[in-house]
C-alpha positions in Angstrom: -114.1 -208.1 -65.1 -112.4 -208.4 -68.3 -109.2 -210.5 -68.4 -105.6 -208.8 -69.3 -103.9 -209.7 -72.5 -100.2 -211.0 -72.6 -98.3 -209.1 -74.7 -94.8 -210.1 -74.2 -92.1 -208.9 -72.5 -90.1 -205.9 -72.3 -86.8 -205.5 -70.9 -85.3 -202.0 -69.7 -81.6 -201.6 -70.6 -78.6 -199.2 -70.6 -77.2 -199.9 -73.7 -79.0 -201.0 -76.7 -76.5 -201.7 -78.8 -75.1 -203.8 -76.2 -78.1 -206.0 -75.4 -78.8 -206.4 -79.4 -75.6 -207.9 -79.8 -76.2 -210.3 -76.8 -79.7 -211.1 -77.7 -78.9 -211.3 -81.8 -75.6 -213.1 -81.5 -75.6 -215.1 -78.3 -79.0 -216.3 -78.6 -79.3 -215.6 -81.8 -83.1 -214.0 -82.0 -83.9 -211.9 -84.8 -84.6 -207.6 -85.2 -88.5 -207.6 -86.1 -88.8 -203.4 -85.2 -86.3 -201.3 -84.2 -86.0 -197.4 -83.1 -83.1 -195.5 -81.7 -84.1 -196.2 -78.3 -86.3 -199.8 -79.0 -86.0 -203.0 -80.6 -88.6 -205.6 -80.9 -86.9 -209.3 -81.3 -88.5 -212.4 -82.6 -88.9 -215.2 -80.3 -90.3 -218.2 -80.8 -92.7 -217.7 -78.7 -93.8 -214.2 -79.2 -92.0 -210.7 -79.0 -89.4 -209.7 -76.5 -88.5 -206.1 -77.0 -85.9 -203.7 -75.6 -85.8 -200.4 -74.0 -82.7 -198.3 -73.4 -83.5 -196.1 -70.6 -81.5 -194.5 -67.8 -83.7 -194.6 -65.2 -83.7 -195.7 -61.4 -85.4 -199.2 -62.9 -83.4 -199.7 -64.8 -80.1 -200.1 -62.2 -82.7 -202.3 -60.3 -82.6 -205.0 -61.7 -82.7 -209.0 -59.9 -83.4 -211.6 -60.2 -87.3 -211.2 -62.0 -88.0 -211.7 -64.3 -86.3 -214.7 -65.4 -86.1 -215.0 -69.9 -86.3 -219.4 -70.4 -85.1 -220.2 -73.7 -85.0 -224.1 -75.0 -82.0 -224.4 -77.2 -80.5 -227.3 -79.4 -76.9 -226.9 -77.7 -76.2 -225.7 -74.9 -72.2 -225.7 -75.0 -72.1 -223.6 -77.7 -74.8 -221.4 -76.7 -73.7 -220.4 -73.4 -70.2 -219.8 -74.9 -71.5 -217.5 -77.4 -73.9 -215.8 -74.5 -70.4 -215.4 -72.6 -68.7 -214.0 -75.6 -71.7 -211.6 -75.3 -71.5 -210.1 -72.2 -73.0 -212.6 -70.2 -72.2 -213.8 -66.9 -73.2 -217.4 -65.3 -75.1 -217.2 -62.5 -73.8 -221.0 -61.2 -73.2 -224.3 -62.3 -74.5 -226.4 -65.6 -76.8 -228.8 -64.1 -79.2 -231.8 -64.3 -83.1 -231.1 -63.6 -85.5 -233.2 -61.2 -87.2 -233.5 -65.4 -84.2 -234.1 -67.3 -83.0 -231.3 -68.9 -79.2 -229.5 -68.7 -80.0 -226.2 -67.6 -77.5 -223.2 -66.7 -78.4 -219.7 -65.4 -76.8 -216.5 -66.5 -76.7 -212.6 -66.5 -77.3 -210.9 -69.1 -75.2 -207.6 -69.9 -78.2 -206.0 -67.8 -78.6 -208.0 -65.4 -81.5 -209.6 -66.7 -80.9 -213.2 -65.4 -81.8 -216.0 -68.3 -82.2 -220.0 -68.1 -81.5 -221.7 -71.0 -82.1 -225.4 -70.9 -81.9 -228.6 -73.1 -84.3 -231.4 -73.2 -83.3 -234.1 -75.5 -82.2 -237.2 -74.0 -81.1 -240.8 -75.1 -77.8 -241.6 -76.9 -78.3 -238.5 -79.1 -78.0 -235.9 -76.4 -75.0 -233.7 -76.1 -73.6 -233.6 -72.7 -71.5 -230.7 -71.0 -68.2 -232.0 -70.8 -67.1 -231.5 -67.2 -63.9 -229.9 -68.3 -65.8 -227.1 -70.1 -68.1 -226.6 -66.8 -64.8 -225.5 -64.9 -63.8 -223.5 -68.2 -67.3 -221.8 -68.1 -67.1 -221.4 -64.1 -63.5 -220.0 -64.2 -64.7 -217.4 -67.1 -67.5 -216.2 -65.2 -66.1 -215.5 -62.2 -63.1 -213.9 -64.1 -65.5 -211.5 -65.1 -67.0 -211.5 -61.5 -63.7 -210.0 -60.4 -62.7 -207.8 -63.3 -62.8 -204.0 -62.9 -65.5 -202.2 -65.0 
């Protein structure tokens, strides 16, 4: 039996342009290749591919896969992602391993976990008023009609 070769992540999306804006402007990824219905983004550990489709699979996006990104400035990255159409899926929290983390839904419903592992006096924590502001914005987006 031969082992499988990891080739990266391919996300099905309903709107390639909107998804590209989210991943490039919200997370700062760079487009490596692109066609009319497909794009490959350079991510630190490989490629993230997006494919525009109107199949049933695209409308069934759930909690898997979970794309995890380590970021330098969690507060700023969350703001940029929300500006690009993400919705928070819970509060900003401290993990048991010392990271500050948040889970978001991208515009097409894919789940992202953003975290910051910095520790010590240089650590940038998310102020409580910012957390309240972000949660209020997320709640308003969920209530707003499309």
